[in-house]
Structures are given as C-alpha cells and as structure tokens.
PDB file of N, H, CA, C and O in Angstrom:
ATOM      1  N   MET A   1      18.312  86.478-106.901  1.00  0.00           N
ATOM      2  CA  MET A   1      18.639  85.182-107.496  1.00  0.00           C
ATOM      3  C   MET A   1      20.150  85.069-107.669  1.00  0.00           C
ATOM      4  O   MET A   1      20.801  85.985-108.174  1.00  0.00           O
ATOM      5  N   LYS A   2      20.686  83.957-107.250  1.00  0.00           N
ATOM      6  H   LYS A   2      20.157  83.213-106.840  1.00  0.00           H
ATOM      7  CA  LYS A   2      22.120  83.739-107.378  1.00  0.00           C
ATOM      8  C   LYS A   2      22.461  83.318-108.804  1.00  0.00           C
ATOM      9  O   LYS A   2      21.693  82.617-109.463  1.00  0.00           O
ATOM     10  N   ARG A   3      23.605  83.754-109.255  1.00  0.00           N
ATOM     11  H   ARG A   3      24.228  84.324-108.719  1.00  0.00           H
ATOM     12  CA  ARG A   3      24.044  83.496-110.618  1.00  0.00           C
ATOM     13  C   ARG A   3      24.479  82.048-110.800  1.00  0.00           C
ATOM     14  O   ARG A   3      25.067  81.444-109.902  1.00  0.00           O
ATOM     15  N   ARG A   4      24.181  81.500-111.973  1.00  0.00           N
ATOM     16  H   ARG A   4      23.703  81.991-112.703  1.00  0.00           H
ATOM     17  CA  ARG A   4      24.624  80.154-112.338  1.00  0.00           C
ATOM     18  C   ARG A   4      25.977  80.256-113.050  1.00  0.00           C
ATOM     19  O   ARG A   4      26.333  81.305-113.587  1.00  0.00           O
ATOM     20  N   TYR A   5      26.713  79.158-113.042  1.00  0.00           N
ATOM     21  H   TYR A   5      26.424  78.306-112.605  1.00  0.00           H
ATOM     22  CA  TYR A   5      28.037  79.107-113.674  1.00  0.00           C
ATOM     23  C   TYR A   5      28.129  77.892-114.577  1.00  0.00           C
ATOM     24  O   TYR A   5      27.581  76.834-114.268  1.00  0.00           O
ATOM     25  N   ARG A   6      28.836  78.049-115.712  1.00  0.00           N
ATOM     26  H   ARG A   6      29.282  78.908-115.963  1.00  0.00           H
ATOM     27  CA  ARG A   6      28.992  76.986-116.705  1.00  0.00           C
ATOM     28  C   ARG A   6      30.447  76.550-116.786  1.00  0.00           C
ATOM     29  O   ARG A   6      31.359  77.377-116.802  1.00  0.00           O
ATOM     30  N   CYS A   7      30.649  75.236-116.836  1.00  0.00           N
ATOM     31  H   CYS A   7      29.908  74.565-116.823  1.00  0.00           H
ATOM     32  CA  CYS A   7      31.983  74.683-117.053  1.00  0.00           C
ATOM     33  C   CYS A   7      32.390  74.949-118.495  1.00  0.00           C
ATOM     34  O   CYS A   7      31.649  74.623-119.422  1.00  0.00           O
ATOM     35  N   THR A   8      33.565  75.539-118.687  1.00  0.00           N
ATOM     36  H   THR A   8      34.167  75.804-117.934  1.00  0.00           H
ATOM     37  CA  THR A   8      34.021  75.847-120.043  1.00  0.00           C
ATOM     38  C   THR A   8      34.562  74.607-120.756  1.00  0.00           C
ATOM     39  O   THR A   8      34.836  74.652-121.955  1.00  0.00           O
ATOM     40  N   ILE A   9      34.715  73.509-120.029  1.00  0.00           N
ATOM     41  H   ILE A   9      34.492  73.472-119.054  1.00  0.00           H
ATOM     42  CA  ILE A   9      35.213  72.270-120.637  1.00  0.00           C
ATOM     43  C   ILE A   9      34.056  71.416-121.162  1.00  0.00           C
ATOM     44  O   ILE A   9      34.081  70.970-122.309  1.00  0.00           O
ATOM     45  N   CYS A  10      33.032  71.188-120.311  1.00  0.00           N
ATOM     46  H   CYS A  10      33.012  71.550-119.379  1.00  0.00           H
ATOM     47  CA  CYS A  10      31.964  70.262-120.700  1.00  0.00           C
ATOM     48  C   CYS A  10      30.570  70.892-120.715  1.00  0.00           C
ATOM     49  O   CYS A  10      29.602  70.210-121.053  1.00  0.00           O
ATOM     50  N   THR A  11      30.443  72.150-120.365  1.00  0.00           N
ATOM     51  H   THR A  11      31.229  72.703-120.091  1.00  0.00           H
ATOM     52  CA  THR A  11      29.204  72.933-120.323  1.00  0.00           C
ATOM     53  C   THR A  11      28.253  72.553-119.178  1.00  0.00           C
ATOM     54  O   THR A  11      27.086  72.944-119.199  1.00  0.00           O
ATOM     55  N   HIS A  12      28.732  71.801-118.185  1.00  0.00           N
ATOM     56  H   HIS A  12      29.681  71.483-118.169  1.00  0.00           H
ATOM     57  CA  HIS A  12      27.912  71.529-116.998  1.00  0.00           C
ATOM     58  C   HIS A  12      27.534  72.860-116.347  1.00  0.00           C
ATOM     59  O   HIS A  12      28.360  73.769-116.264  1.00  0.00           O
ATOM     60  N   ILE A  13      26.298  72.975-115.890  1.00  0.00           N
ATOM     61  H   ILE A  13      25.626  72.237-115.957  1.00  0.00           H
ATOM     62  CA  ILE A  13      25.831  74.191-115.227  1.00  0.00           C
ATOM     63  C   ILE A  13      25.771  73.950-113.722  1.00  0.00           C
ATOM     64  O   ILE A  13      25.134  73.003-113.260  1.00  0.00           O
ATOM     65  N   TYR A  14      26.446  74.821-112.961  1.00  0.00           N
ATOM     66  H   TYR A  14      26.963  75.589-113.336  1.00  0.00           H
ATOM     67  CA  TYR A  14      26.280  74.812-111.509  1.00  0.00           C
ATOM     68  C   TYR A  14      25.170  75.785-111.182  1.00  0.00           C
ATOM     69  O   TYR A  14      25.290  76.983-111.440  1.00  0.00           O
ATOM     70  N   ASP A  15      24.085  75.274-110.615  1.00  0.00           N
ATOM     71  H   ASP A  15      23.988  74.301-110.406  1.00  0.00           H
ATOM     72  CA  ASP A  15      22.945  76.090-110.226  1.00  0.00           C
ATOM     73  C   ASP A  15      22.903  76.146-108.701  1.00  0.00           C
ATOM     74  O   ASP A  15      22.705  75.117-108.055  1.00  0.00           O
ATOM     75  N   PRO A  16      23.088  77.331-108.115  1.00  0.00           N
ATOM     76  CA  PRO A  16      23.091  77.445-106.658  1.00  0.00           C
ATOM     77  C   PRO A  16      21.813  76.909-106.004  1.00  0.00           C
ATOM     78  O   PRO A  16      21.853  76.426-104.873  1.00  0.00           O
ATOM     79  N   ALA A  17      20.696  76.993-106.699  1.00  0.00           N
ATOM     80  H   ALA A  17      20.663  77.386-107.618  1.00  0.00           H
ATOM     81  CA  ALA A  17      19.439  76.500-106.136  1.00  0.00           C
ATOM     82  C   ALA A  17      19.485  74.990-105.916  1.00  0.00           C
ATOM     83  O   ALA A  17      18.833  74.467-105.012  1.00  0.00           O
ATOM     84  N   LEU A  18      20.257  74.298-106.746  1.00  0.00           N
ATOM     85  H   LEU A  18      20.786  74.724-107.481  1.00  0.00           H
ATOM     86  CA  LEU A  18      20.376  72.839-106.653  1.00  0.00           C
ATOM     87  C   LEU A  18      21.599  72.410-105.870  1.00  0.00           C
ATOM     88  O   LEU A  18      21.590  71.353-105.239  1.00  0.00           O
ATOM     89  N   GLY A  19      22.660  73.219-105.900  1.00  0.00           N
ATOM     90  H   GLY A  19      22.668  74.078-106.412  1.00  0.00           H
ATOM     91  CA  GLY A  19      23.923  72.838-105.272  1.00  0.00           C
ATOM     92  C   GLY A  19      24.533  71.648-105.997  1.00  0.00           C
ATOM     93  O   GLY A  19      24.277  71.431-107.181  1.00  0.00           O
ATOM     94  N   ASP A  20      25.335  70.887-105.281  1.00  0.00           N
ATOM     95  H   ASP A  20      25.543  71.064-104.319  1.00  0.00           H
ATOM     96  CA  ASP A  20      25.937  69.652-105.808  1.00  0.00           C
ATOM     97  C   ASP A  20      26.002  68.662-104.651  1.00  0.00           C
ATOM     98  O   ASP A  20      27.078  68.372-104.128  1.00  0.00           O
ATOM     99  N   PRO A  21      24.822  68.139-104.251  1.00  0.00           N
ATOM    100  CA  PRO A  21      24.764  67.276-103.061  1.00  0.00           C
ATOM    101  C   PRO A  21      25.710  66.078-103.113  1.00  0.00           C
ATOM    102  O   PRO A  21      26.219  65.649-102.077  1.00  0.00           O
ATOM    103  N   ASP A  22      25.949  65.538-104.300  1.00  0.00           N
ATOM    104  H   ASP A  22      25.536  65.887-105.142  1.00  0.00           H
ATOM    105  CA  ASP A  22      26.850  64.388-104.423  1.00  0.00           C
ATOM    106  C   ASP A  22      28.282  64.742-104.027  1.00  0.00           C
ATOM    107  O   ASP A  22      29.068  63.871-103.654  1.00  0.00           O
ATOM    108  N   SER A  23      28.612  66.037-104.114  1.00  0.00           N
ATOM    109  H   SER A  23      27.974  66.745-104.417  1.00  0.00           H
ATOM    110  CA  SER A  23      29.948  66.506-103.729  1.00  0.00           C
ATOM    111  C   SER A  23      29.937  67.230-102.378  1.00  0.00           C
ATOM    112  O   SER A  23      30.934  67.835-101.982  1.00  0.00           O
ATOM    113  N   GLY A  24      28.809  67.161-101.681  1.00  0.00           N
ATOM    114  H   GLY A  24      27.999  66.670-102.002  1.00  0.00           H
ATOM    115  CA  GLY A  24      28.721  67.790-100.364  1.00  0.00           C
ATOM    116  C   GLY A  24      28.398  69.275-100.392  1.00  0.00           C
ATOM    117  O   GLY A  24      28.570  69.962 -99.385  1.00  0.00           O
ATOM    118  N   ILE A  25      27.928  69.786-101.541  1.00  0.00           N
ATOM    119  H   ILE A  25      27.788  69.227-102.359  1.00  0.00           H
ATOM    120  CA  ILE A  25      27.570  71.198-101.668  1.00  0.00           C
ATOM    121  C   ILE A  25      26.046  71.300-101.544  1.00  0.00           C
ATOM    122  O   ILE A  25      25.313  70.846-102.423  1.00  0.00           O
ATOM    123  N   ALA A  26      25.582  71.894-100.456  1.00  0.00           N
ATOM    124  H   ALA A  26      26.177  72.263 -99.742  1.00  0.00           H
ATOM    125  CA  ALA A  26      24.145  71.957-100.175  1.00  0.00           C
ATOM    126  C   ALA A  26      23.420  72.896-101.135  1.00  0.00           C
ATOM    127  O   ALA A  26      23.997  73.879-101.599  1.00  0.00           O
ATOM    128  N   PRO A  27      22.148  72.594-101.436  1.00  0.00           N
ATOM    129  CA  PRO A  27      21.336  73.544-102.213  1.00  0.00           C
ATOM    130  C   PRO A  27      21.332  74.906-101.526  1.00  0.00           C
ATOM    131  O   PRO A  27      21.286  74.998-100.299  1.00  0.00           O
ATOM    132  N   GLY A  28      21.381  75.959-102.336  1.00  0.00           N
ATOM    133  H   GLY A  28      21.419  75.885-103.333  1.00  0.00           H
ATOM    134  CA  GLY A  28      21.416  77.317-101.803  1.00  0.00           C
ATOM    135  C   GLY A  28      22.821  77.866-101.629  1.00  0.00           C
ATOM    136  O   GLY A  28      22.989  79.008-101.202  1.00  0.00           O
ATOM    137  N   THR A  29      23.846  77.060-101.956  1.00  0.00           N
ATOM    138  H   THR A  29      23.710  76.132-102.303  1.00  0.00           H
ATOM    139  CA  THR A  29      25.234  77.503-101.810  1.00  0.00           C
ATOM    140  C   THR A  29      25.665  78.302-103.033  1.00  0.00           C
ATOM    141  O   THR A  29      25.659  77.793-104.154  1.00  0.00           O
ATOM    142  N   ALA A  30      26.040  79.558-102.808  1.00  0.00           N
ATOM    143  H   ALA A  30      26.046  79.972-101.897  1.00  0.00           H
ATOM    144  CA  ALA A  30      26.530  80.404-103.905  1.00  0.00           C
ATOM    145  C   ALA A  30      27.841  79.840-104.447  1.00  0.00           C
ATOM    146  O   ALA A  30      28.620  79.242-103.706  1.00  0.00           O
ATOM    147  N   PHE A  31      28.076  80.033-105.734  1.00  0.00           N
ATOM    148  H   PHE A  31      27.443  80.519-106.336  1.00  0.00           H
ATOM    149  CA  PHE A  31      29.303  79.536-106.363  1.00  0.00           C
ATOM    150  C   PHE A  31      30.538  80.063-105.643  1.00  0.00           C
ATOM    151  O   PHE A  31      31.520  79.342-105.471  1.00  0.00           O
ATOM    152  N   GLU A  32      30.483  81.321-105.225  1.00  0.00           N
ATOM    153  H   GLU A  32      29.685  81.907-105.365  1.00  0.00           H
ATOM    154  CA  GLU A  32      31.625  81.950-104.549  1.00  0.00           C
ATOM    155  C   GLU A  32      31.947  81.260-103.219  1.00  0.00           C
ATOM    156  O   GLU A  32      33.076  81.340-102.737  1.00  0.00           O
ATOM    157  N   ASP A  33      30.960  80.585-102.631  1.00  0.00           N
ATOM    158  H   ASP A  33      30.043  80.520-103.023  1.00  0.00           H
ATOM    159  CA  ASP A  33      31.141  79.934-101.338  1.00  0.00           C
ATOM    160  C   ASP A  33      31.586  78.477-101.441  1.00  0.00           C
ATOM    161  O   ASP A  33      31.834  77.829-100.425  1.00  0.00           O
ATOM    162  N   ILE A  34      31.685  77.967-102.659  1.00  0.00           N
ATOM    163  H   ILE A  34      31.483  78.494-103.485  1.00  0.00           H
ATOM    164  CA  ILE A  34      32.164  76.595-102.859  1.00  0.00           C
ATOM    165  C   ILE A  34      33.684  76.583-102.645  1.00  0.00           C
ATOM    166  O   ILE A  34      34.373  77.503-103.087  1.00  0.00           O
ATOM    167  N   PRO A  35      34.211  75.558-101.975  1.00  0.00           N
ATOM    168  CA  PRO A  35      35.670  75.489-101.787  1.00  0.00           C
ATOM    169  C   PRO A  35      36.411  75.465-103.131  1.00  0.00           C
ATOM    170  O   PRO A  35      35.905  74.923-104.113  1.00  0.00           O
ATOM    171  N   ASP A  36      37.599  76.051-103.166  1.00  0.00           N
ATOM    172  H   ASP A  36      38.010  76.492-102.368  1.00  0.00           H
ATOM    173  CA  ASP A  36      38.388  76.084-104.395  1.00  0.00           C
ATOM    174  C   ASP A  36      38.808  74.689-104.847  1.00  0.00           C
ATOM    175  O   ASP A  36      39.224  74.511-105.992  1.00  0.00           O
ATOM    176  N   THR A  37      38.705  73.711-103.972  1.00  0.00           N
ATOM    177  H   THR A  37      38.367  73.856-103.042  1.00  0.00           H
ATOM    178  CA  THR A  37      39.081  72.336-104.313  1.00  0.00           C
ATOM    179  C   THR A  37      37.959  71.575-105.015  1.00  0.00           C
ATOM    180  O   THR A  37      38.164  70.455-105.482  1.00  0.00           O
ATOM    181  N   TRP A  38      36.766  72.186-105.090  1.00  0.00           N
ATOM    182  H   TRP A  38      36.599  73.096-104.710  1.00  0.00           H
ATOM    183  CA  TRP A  38      35.621  71.550-105.759  1.00  0.00           C
ATOM    184  C   TRP A  38      35.932  71.350-107.225  1.00  0.00           C
ATOM    185  O   TRP A  38      36.605  72.178-107.839  1.00  0.00           O
ATOM    186  N   MET A  39      35.445  70.250-107.794  1.00  0.00           N
ATOM    187  H   MET A  39      34.898  69.577-107.295  1.00  0.00           H
ATOM    188  CA  MET A  39      35.651  69.963-109.212  1.00  0.00           C
ATOM    189  C   MET A  39      34.310  69.709-109.897  1.00  0.00           C
ATOM    190  O   MET A  39      33.344  69.294-109.257  1.00  0.00           O
ATOM    191  N   CYS A  40      34.263  69.959-111.190  1.00  0.00           N
ATOM    192  H   CYS A  40      35.048  70.296-111.710  1.00  0.00           H
ATOM    193  CA  CYS A  40      33.063  69.710-111.981  1.00  0.00           C
ATOM    194  C   CYS A  40      32.654  68.243-111.812  1.00  0.00           C
ATOM    195  O   CYS A  40      33.477  67.348-112.003  1.00  0.00           O
ATOM    196  N   PRO A  41      31.393  67.992-111.457  1.00  0.00           N
ATOM    197  CA  PRO A  41      30.963  66.611-111.259  1.00  0.00           C
ATOM    198  C   PRO A  41      30.890  65.803-112.551  1.00  0.00           C
ATOM    199  O   PRO A  41      30.849  64.573-112.508  1.00  0.00           O
ATOM    200  N   ASP A  42      30.873  66.479-113.700  1.00  0.00           N
ATOM    201  H   ASP A  42      30.906  67.478-113.736  1.00  0.00           H
ATOM    202  CA  ASP A  42      30.782  65.763-114.978  1.00  0.00           C
ATOM    203  C   ASP A  42      32.136  65.447-115.589  1.00  0.00           C
ATOM    204  O   ASP A  42      32.337  64.356-116.123  1.00  0.00           O
ATOM    205  N   CYS A  43      33.083  66.407-115.515  1.00  0.00           N
ATOM    206  H   CYS A  43      32.920  67.293-115.081  1.00  0.00           H
ATOM    207  CA  CYS A  43      34.358  66.190-116.221  1.00  0.00           C
ATOM    208  C   CYS A  43      35.592  66.342-115.338  1.00  0.00           C
ATOM    209  O   CYS A  43      36.702  66.046-115.778  1.00  0.00           O
ATOM    210  N   GLY A  44      35.413  66.806-114.083  1.00  0.00           N
ATOM    211  H   GLY A  44      34.511  67.047-113.726  1.00  0.00           H
ATOM    212  CA  GLY A  44      36.560  66.940-113.190  1.00  0.00           C
ATOM    213  C   GLY A  44      37.352  68.219-113.355  1.00  0.00           C
ATOM    214  O   GLY A  44      38.435  68.355-112.785  1.00  0.00           O
ATOM    215  N   ALA A  45      36.821  69.170-114.136  1.00  0.00           N
ATOM    216  H   ALA A  45      35.941  69.059-114.599  1.00  0.00           H
ATOM    217  CA  ALA A  45      37.502  70.460-114.295  1.00  0.00           C
ATOM    218  C   ALA A  45      37.513  71.201-112.959  1.00  0.00           C
ATOM    219  O   ALA A  45      36.701  70.915-112.078  1.00  0.00           O
ATOM    220  N   THR A  46      38.418  72.137-112.815  1.00  0.00           N
ATOM    221  H   THR A  46      39.078  72.369-113.530  1.00  0.00           H
ATOM    222  CA  THR A  46      38.523  72.899-111.569  1.00  0.00           C
ATOM    223  C   THR A  46      37.477  74.009-111.526  1.00  0.00           C
ATOM    224  O   THR A  46      36.865  74.354-112.537  1.00  0.00           O
ATOM    225  N   LYS A  47      37.291  74.552-110.340  1.00  0.00           N
ATOM    226  H   LYS A  47      37.787  74.272-109.518  1.00  0.00           H
ATOM    227  CA  LYS A  47      36.353  75.670-110.164  1.00  0.00           C
ATOM    228  C   LYS A  47      36.748  76.844-111.059  1.00  0.00           C
ATOM    229  O   LYS A  47      35.883  77.582-111.530  1.00  0.00           O
ATOM    230  N   ALA A  48      38.041  77.020-111.293  1.00  0.00           N
ATOM    231  H   ALA A  48      38.744  76.420-110.911  1.00  0.00           H
ATOM    232  CA  ALA A  48      38.532  78.128-112.126  1.00  0.00           C
ATOM    233  C   ALA A  48      38.094  77.983-113.592  1.00  0.00           C
ATOM    234  O   ALA A  48      38.144  78.953-114.349  1.00  0.00           O
ATOM    235  N   ASP A  49      37.663  76.773-113.997  1.00  0.00           N
ATOM    236  H   ASP A  49      37.622  75.985-113.383  1.00  0.00           H
ATOM    237  CA  ASP A  49      37.230  76.544-115.370  1.00  0.00           C
ATOM    238  C   ASP A  49      35.767  76.882-115.597  1.00  0.00           C
ATOM    239  O   ASP A  49      35.227  76.607-116.669  1.00  0.00           O
ATOM    240  N   PHE A  50      35.110  77.484-114.590  1.00  0.00           N
ATOM    241  H   PHE A  50      35.549  77.708-113.720  1.00  0.00           H
ATOM    242  CA  PHE A  50      33.706  77.868-114.717  1.00  0.00           C
ATOM    243  C   PHE A  50      33.603  79.357-114.996  1.00  0.00           C
ATOM    244  O   PHE A  50      34.436  80.146-114.550  1.00  0.00           O
ATOM    245  N   GLU A  51      32.555  79.734-115.750  1.00  0.00           N
ATOM    246  H   GLU A  51      31.878  79.093-116.111  1.00  0.00           H
ATOM    247  CA  GLU A  51      32.305  81.132-116.062  1.00  0.00           C
ATOM    248  C   GLU A  51      30.838  81.453-115.759  1.00  0.00           C
ATOM    249  O   GLU A  51      29.985  80.569-115.835  1.00  0.00           O
ATOM    250  N   PRO A  52      30.540  82.702-115.419  1.00  0.00           N
ATOM    251  CA  PRO A  52      29.148  83.066-115.128  1.00  0.00           C
ATOM    252  C   PRO A  52      28.269  82.903-116.368  1.00  0.00           C
ATOM    253  O   PRO A  52      28.708  83.139-117.493  1.00  0.00           O
ATOM    254  N   VAL A  53      27.034  82.498-116.139  1.00  0.00           N
ATOM    255  H   VAL A  53      26.678  82.306-115.225  1.00  0.00           H
ATOM    256  CA  VAL A  53      26.050  82.377-117.213  1.00  0.00           C
ATOM    257  C   VAL A  53      25.216  83.656-117.236  1.00  0.00           C
ATOM    258  O   VAL A  53      24.687  84.083-116.209  1.00  0.00           O
ATOM    259  N   GLU A  54      25.107  84.249-118.393  1.00  0.00           N
ATOM    260  H   GLU A  54      25.536  83.902-119.227  1.00  0.00           H
ATOM    261  CA  GLU A  54      24.267  85.446-118.540  1.00  0.00           C
ATOM    262  C   GLU A  54      22.837  84.990-118.793  1.00  0.00           C
ATOM    263  O   GLU A  54      22.551  84.361-119.812  1.00  0.00           O
ATOM    264  N   ASP A  55      21.946  85.306-117.869  1.00  0.00           N
ATOM    265  H   ASP A  55      22.178  85.817-117.042  1.00  0.00           H
ATOM    266  CA  ASP A  55      20.543  84.895-118.017  1.00  0.00           C
ATOM    267  C   ASP A  55      19.755  85.916-118.818  1.00  0.00           C
ATOM    268  O   ASP A  55      18.558  85.735-119.042  1.00  0.00           O
TER     269      ASP A  55
END
C-alpha cells in the first residue's frame, strides 16, 4: 500500500489510490512520482508542504 500525505497548511490528504485527476495526476500515482510543480488542490500549497500520514 502506498503512503498517503497530508498538507500541513490545510490538512488535505493526497491518497495515491485516488490520485488528483483534476490536476492530471492519475489514480495509482505515488506521491514521490508527482511533479515538484504540483500544488495542493485545496489551498495551493507546494508539494514540499506535505508530510507522510502515519496509518
């Protein structure tokens, strides 16, 4: 199972199983494989503002 990541600004969760289709990120895309230019779809924070979620 791929790890989920949380935005430290707005708490949006990036779930690899869902991806971010609205931003062109297909379901099944690991967080590490997302381009560094990707931004949080909820608040616009950078990829660097995300942290791993401990399940």
